[in-house]
Every structure is written in C-alpha cells, then in structure tokens.
N, C-alpha and C positions, 0 to 999 in steps of 0.2 A: 506310835513311834517307839514305845518301850520295847517292843519285840524285835527290833532291828538287830541283825547280826553286827558284830563289831570287830575291829582289829586294833592291835596295840602298836603304837609307833613311839620309839624313844626320841627325845629332842636333847642332843648332847653338845656340849661345848663349854668353854671357859666362863666363869663368872664375869658378868659385865659385857658379854658379847651380844646381848639383846635377845636371848632365847624367850624370856617371858613376854617381851613386846611382840616377838614373832608369833608366838602361840596365840596371844590375844587377837592379833590381826587375822590369823588364819581361822580362828573359831568364831570370833565376834564381828569380823570385818570392820573393826574399829581400831583407832590408835589408842594404845594404853597411856593414859594421861600421867600416871605417876608410878612408874615401874620401881620395883624394890627387889632386894636379893631373895632368891628362892632358897628356902631351907628344906633340905630333904628332897621332896618331889611335889610338883604341882600338876594336877591333872585337869585338862579341858577337853571338850569334845567338839568335833567338826562333823557336819553331815556331808556325806559324799555320795554322789550318784555314779555308780560304777557303769562304765560303758555308756555314758549318757547319750541319748539320742539313737540308740540301737535297740533291736528287739530283746537283747540281754540286759537292758538297763535294770539296775537294782540299787536301792538306797542302803547305805551302811553308816554305822557310827565309826568315826576315826578317833580313837582315844589318843591324845597327844600327851605324853609323859615328860614334862619338863624337869630334868634332873639337875639339882643344884650341886655346887661344890667345885673342887678343882682336882685335876689329875695329879697334882703334886701333894695332896693331902696325906695324912698318916694312914696306915694300913687299916686301922680300926674303922675309920670313916668309909674307906673303900669297901670294906667288908659289909658295913651296913647298907651302903648304896647298892650292893650286888642284888638285893632282894627285888629291886626295880627292874632287873634285867631278865627276869623269867618270862618265858613265853612271848618273846618279842617277834613281831611280824615285819617290822621295818624300822629304819633309823634315819633321822634327819640330823646331819652334822652341821653345826652352826659356828661360823667363825667371824670375827671382826675384821673387816677388810683393811682397817687402819692399824691392825696389830698383828705382825707376822707370827709372833709367838702363839697366838690363839689358833692360827692355821696349822702350825706345826704340831700343836697339841692334839689335833684331831686324830692323829695316828694312835696316840695313847688312849684317847677316849674310846676309839673303836676297839682296841686291844682289850680294854677293861670290860666293855659290854659284851663282846663276842667270845671272850675267853674268861668268863666269870668264875670258872673253877680252875684248879691247877692240874687238871687232866692233861696227860701228855699228847692228847689228840688235838689240842687247841693251838692257837696261834702263839708263837713265842718270840721274844726278843732276844737276840744273840749277837754280840759284837756290832751292834748298830746296823746290821744288814736287813734289808727289806726286799721282798719279792712281790712285785706289784701283781703278779699272776694270781696271787691268793684271792684277790678281789673278783677276778673273772670267775672263780669257782665259788664265791661266797653266795649262799642261797638267800641271805637276808637283803632285801632291796635297800639301797642307800640313796640319799639325796643330799647334796651339798648346797648349803645356803650362806652366802656372804652378806653380812649386814653393814650398815653405815656407809653405804655407797655414796651417799650425798656428801660425806665428809672427805672424800678423796679429791684433791685438786685436779682440775681438768688435765694438766700436763703430766700427772702421775697415773691417770686411769689405765692407759694403755699397758704400762708395766705391771700394774696390779692384776689386770685381767689376764695377762699372760701367765702370771704365777698361779692364778686360780685355775686356769685351764690345765696346767700340769697337775694340780692337786686333784681335779676332777678325773683326769686320766688315771692317776694312781689309784683312786677309789672306784674306778669303773662306774662312775655315777654322773648323772646330769647335774649342772649347777645353775643356781639362781642367785643373782646379786640384786640387792634391793635396799630400800630405806624404809624401816618399819614405821616411820612417822608419815608415810605417804601411801595410802591404799591403792593408788593408781598402778603401782608396780605389780599388783596381783589382779588387776581388773580383768573381767571376763573377756576372752578373746585375745589377750596378750600372750606372747610366747612364754612368759613366766607362769601364767595360769594353766597353759597347756602342759607344761613340764610338770607342774604340781599335780594336776589331774592324772597325768600318765603315771606318776610315781604311786599315787594312791590306788590306781587301778592294779598296778603291779603287786602292791602289798596285799590287796584283796585276793588276787589270783593265787598268790603263794599261800595264803591262809586257807582258802576255801576250794581251790581248784587244782591243787597239786596232789599227786598220788600218795606221797608220803610226807605229811606235815611235820613229822618228827624230825625231818632233816633240817628244820629251822633252828634246832638247838645250837648249831655252831658249825665250824669247819670240820672236814673229814680228814684232813691231812695236816701234818706239822708244816708251818710256813714261817716266814721271817719278815719282820719289819726293818726298814732302814730309814731312820729319821732324816738322813741326809738327802733323800730323794725328793725333798720338797722344792729343790731348785732355787732356794733363796741365796743371794749373793751376800 
C-alpha cells in the first residue's frame, strides 16, 4: 500500500465548524469522540478506489489537510498558513449550517487558498464585487460540506437548504449536508457517498489525467469576489 499514488485535498473553514470531526469520519469511518482545536494543520489519509467497479479502477491515497485558524487572523499567521496551500489538487469547504458567518467566510478561505501569493494573475477582492463565473473556470475541484445538520430545527431546514444551494451554485460545487456524529450520512450507497466519491474521482483525474497539471496552481485571469452574493437576509 505504501506505493499508492496520492492526491492532496485541503479542508478549509472556520474554527469550530467541525472540520476535524469530518476528517476523522472520512478517514476512519468513526465518530471523533473528543474533538479539539487544530493548531497549524492536521493530516489524515483516506483510501479511495478511483472509478470503482470499472476496468479503470485504481486505489489512491487521499491526503486530507485540515487547516486550522481563522480568515480574520493577522497577516503573519496567514503567511505561515500559506505553506499548506502548495500543490493542491482539491478543496473541501466546510461550514457550520447553524452559523451563517462561517458560510460567508468560505469566500475568504477560497481566496486565501487559491490566491496564496500577491501575483496580479490571481483572484482579487475589490469593492465587494464577486463574479461567480470565476469558479466555472477554476481548475481546482471544490466540494461544499455543511455540518451540524442535526442541530437545525425542522421548521428552519428548508430555509437553510435554500441558502446552501445558492452557496453551492456560487462555488460551482456539489454540496453535502450532514451530522459528523452520525456515520449513516456517508453510508455506502447514499447520495452523499456518491457525491463524495465523484469529487475524489475528479481530484484524481485533475492530478493524474490532465494534460497540464501545472494549471492547478491557480486561476488564469483576474476575477472578483462579492461577499454579498451569499443571499443571506
């Protein structure tokens, strides 16, 4: 197993949104009993069968890099965190479904990871404007995961799911909403498990089967973010 090819997937989101619990569930298929704050970055590995059940099936290591911290932290911490953003093959954006701010901050997390240098060819923030078309051109596969679904009252779930649908559309990414304390949300055969497998397949394809892997470094054109586009009232 040590000779398996591998891909690198960042797991980004605000502190306290459940990234560590999610990564543990994805890699160990178990609930994390005593989650704690991540300092710096925590790394775990998931085994993934690319194109499972087909003649092209092959097993890969999926490295999940759980990056700690906050997008509102001082620049020196952001600069230190930038070392984790090198050679990224995919990004899982994690937000707390009970916390609108954590959803809004995903735009800033994406900006930080995909525009890790100050090069003028990257994504920029200007006057609060955001062009969602940038994610249609983004070569780095994205997956949106909402946590703490169990904590949303039944009479509020419809509104929350409508908001996450807008968020998914903005990022041009599939969405999964779950409870990290319940493995059944990712059980084999469920729609969530299918979406997860499809995302990892896409990450593998971009890493090993694209003609120019160097395109994974970032965006090719200047684009804009608009934090107002989150559609929150």
